[in-house]
Backbone bond lengths (Angstrom), bond angles and torsions (degrees), N, CA, C in turn:
res aa  C-N    CA-C-N  psi(-1)  N-CA   C-N-CA  omega(-1)  CA-C   N-CA-C  phi
1 M - - - 1.448 - - 1.549 108.51 -
2 A 1.280 115.13 60.44 1.435 120.55 -179.67 1.550 110.42 -64.27
3 G 1.333 113.62 137.02 1.458 117.29 175.95 1.528 113.79 88.03
4 H 1.310 119.00 0.02 1.469 121.73 -178.40 1.541 108.67 -109.41
5 S 1.274 114.03 129.76 1.494 115.84 177.92 1.504 110.55 -149.72
6 K 1.309 114.45 153.95 1.449 119.84 178.47 1.542 110.44 -59.83
7 W 1.345 118.13 -40.19 1.449 120.67 -177.40 1.496 112.44 -63.10
8 A 1.296 117.57 -35.22 1.480 120.69 178.55 1.541 110.11 -58.82
9 N 1.320 115.99 -37.76 1.485 119.55 178.69 1.507 112.53 -75.84
10 V 1.331 115.26 -38.59 1.454 121.32 -177.89 1.534 111.34 -66.58
11 K 1.324 118.00 -41.64 1.468 120.30 -172.10 1.528 113.27 -66.03
12 H 1.320 118.58 -25.44 1.436 120.36 177.35 1.504 110.89 -65.63
13 G 1.274 117.97 -48.05 1.511 121.57 177.37 1.498 112.82 -72.15
14 K 1.305 117.27 -35.66 1.458 123.50 -178.89 1.542 110.97 -62.05
15 G 1.299 116.20 -39.49 1.475 118.66 178.85 1.503 112.72 -61.86
16 V 1.324 114.29 -41.74 1.475 120.34 -179.99 1.561 110.74 -64.82
17 I 1.299 114.56 -47.37 1.462 120.28 -177.86 1.552 108.89 -66.38
18 D 1.290 118.73 -43.44 1.496 121.65 179.47 1.522 109.93 -61.47
19 A 1.312 117.89 -37.87 1.452 121.53 179.88 1.530 111.07 -64.78
20 K 1.341 116.93 -40.63 1.462 122.07 179.01 1.492 109.72 -66.80
21 H 1.319 117.78 -44.89 1.434 121.78 179.80 1.539 111.59 -61.94
22 G 1.338 115.26 -44.25 1.438 119.78 -179.69 1.523 111.42 -62.55
23 K 1.265 117.00 -41.49 1.496 123.31 179.31 1.531 109.02 -62.28
24 F 1.308 116.28 -46.20 1.456 121.45 -178.34 1.535 110.92 -63.45
25 F 1.335 117.55 -50.86 1.452 120.24 -173.74 1.520 111.04 -73.87
26 S 1.318 119.51 -26.26 1.441 123.40 174.07 1.539 109.29 -66.17
27 A 1.313 116.21 -48.19 1.494 120.75 178.57 1.532 109.75 -61.47
28 W 1.338 117.52 -41.71 1.432 123.18 179.46 1.508 110.03 -60.46
29 G 1.318 116.80 -44.60 1.464 120.34 178.88 1.508 111.44 -63.00
30 H 1.329 116.16 -41.73 1.450 118.61 178.28 1.515 113.04 -62.73
31 D 1.330 115.60 -37.42 1.476 120.52 179.38 1.552 109.93 -64.89
32 I 1.309 116.97 -41.87 1.468 120.87 178.08 1.512 110.51 -63.54
33 T 1.305 116.21 -42.44 1.469 120.04 179.38 1.521 110.60 -63.55
34 R 1.332 118.15 -43.66 1.459 121.34 179.14 1.529 110.47 -64.20
35 A 1.315 117.45 -43.48 1.487 121.47 -178.73 1.552 108.49 -64.35
36 T 1.311 117.44 -40.26 1.462 119.75 178.76 1.537 112.79 -63.38
37 K 1.313 113.69 -46.00 1.498 117.97 178.39 1.502 111.02 -65.35
38 W 1.340 118.72 -39.18 1.440 122.63 179.13 1.542 109.01 -65.25
39 R 1.276 118.22 -43.56 1.484 122.53 179.19 1.542 110.93 -63.64
40 A 1.329 116.65 -39.88 1.460 119.44 178.11 1.516 113.74 -66.56
41 A 1.309 115.29 -25.69 1.493 120.90 -177.72 1.539 111.98 -77.71
42 I 1.330 115.95 -16.35 1.440 120.39 -175.89 1.509 111.16 -78.37
């Protein structure tokens, strides 16, 4: 079975999941930054 590997199958799904996680945590970080700046302005 040349050319077949478990990693080849895993990386397709992993890319999708990693993109979702990255988007979520990036937005979360931006929210924290905005809240901090807003709080400092009060």
